[in-house]
C-alpha angles and dihedrals in degrees: 000000000000088000092060091050091050092048093050092045091052089050091051091050093047093047091047090051090048090052089050089055092050092048089052091052092048091047088058097043088121100033109122112240094006116152115210124239127230128193130221119204123214131189122243115212109217101163139008115216122202136032120353090237089069094235107134090356122142125214117211128189149126135267140249141179108275094192144331113233127198116216113224094193120146113273122209119274116236122193113230105168091222114142098231100037118114134175128196115229109200129350123359149059136242109251116231138175125216119220086255089061096251114145117231140174130221142170094208109104101181094124133173139193124237127212091272095055095257115149105228139181119243086263093054099257118143115252113228129222137094126304139176137188095191101064099256117103117201114186095173097088132068121295125257140170110309110238122188132201109257098193145338140103131295107229115238121259116223119233112252102162137033135178132192124198112201145147120224118210111253093196094054111124115231109258094018123116089253090061092072123065135164137209113197114200124184116226131190125226128211093272092052097257120143123233128179118232113195124202109202119196121200123184111230101173141343108312091357129106134172122212133204124194115208141173124200110277090229090064095063132052097223108031117196118224125011139289126026098324126070116209118238101176141332135209147147136260125206125195130194127230089274092058094253124137113252101168128077096031125224087246089061090075126219124327110256117233113192112191109188136175099026109198092227091059096247120148119279114268128227109192128182115218104208109206090173129049126228092278093054094255115144118236090210126075138173113217133149094268131102111279111264141168110241098185145313138211138196128178102219128104133197121233115282141194123237107258105171145328134227143178106252137179115350096349100310112147112219130199112211119208132195091249090064096258118140105193124187108237101165144012127214116230127222129205124209116210119187097206108027093165087073092065123105124236111248096181129248088073089293129128133205131204123255133197088273096053120100118240110281111243104216119195148111119323113258094029128105110346093331120119131223132277122227115203120216093026139089134210117244127230115271093224113128106207095198091053092046093051089049091051092046092057090047095050091044090054089049090053091049092049094051090047088053090053090056093048089048093049089048090055091050091052092049090052091048091052091048091058088076093063 
């Protein structure tokens, strides 16, 4: 009789533990990056009934939970628009460090930044990767706590190259107002000040134009030329009968613009005017259309204040400045673990390696067997509410059945005791 009680009791314990697992899954239905648990039952042989030879014998016993397995399947990715949210698509874990120094791994990417600029998990652990405050990001070394800038200015970048795309009117008569056309282009000096460089085209003959590049006389200490514009350089342009530029040639290289003696004391500027793009196609044409500027570029930027930060493509942390610059200041690391189900739960949706865990391969997202990182998004829990409710009913019925065995066995014992009377 005691065997029956033991079997039923083991069934009660196993069912109760299974219900605990289901309740834990349901409690984390909305926990970002959570991976659901499943249970596996196993029988316990308490007694063998029948002949000793085993022929026709019957083994009776209870049950227990053989193991609890965590499913590391991919959860759905939800866009949040939050600056420091990140989701892993594919294989891999974010690498974190607890205050005690213990390394951990998590799929939850709802990060935050503290007053010192440290990137932290929601539980206060330090997110690992590579960071820089100098503008150069080196992801070849070991990972460390990611530290982000929390203020300051972005130094200006002096203009070193310009381009101007324009069409010059092939039908313009020499000496007429249509025979003169200008392309103003802003440039930035080393102090972040803006100056306007103007390219003035003047038709001198059929298919021939001259150009003069000027800067306002007030911007330089010793202006060349007269009037309000100081001449930087001059030259000629020649087009063929198809309106294509034939001189200068692409092999001649860019036109050198030397701007010296700036009145504000900024460093002298050496600017390349690129008339041809990287494929050797000229940015200037001469067609029978009114002269028009089609676009211009310059590679300088003024100084800017830090406005915000965000996690961008594949885990790159970008600092956004008021001048329009978006500078990478950190890179999140990912760890690939071949047998993640062997890891131990450290709490706060974080896992740690055990002696059975393969060595984590830490590196850049998208390399090796590591997945990608999506910024401004989070991975949902893998808990399937319909499946969990079904399991809950099954485990509840198992618990009820085992409790019924105990009450039935109790009735049998009472009847047996009553036989003595």
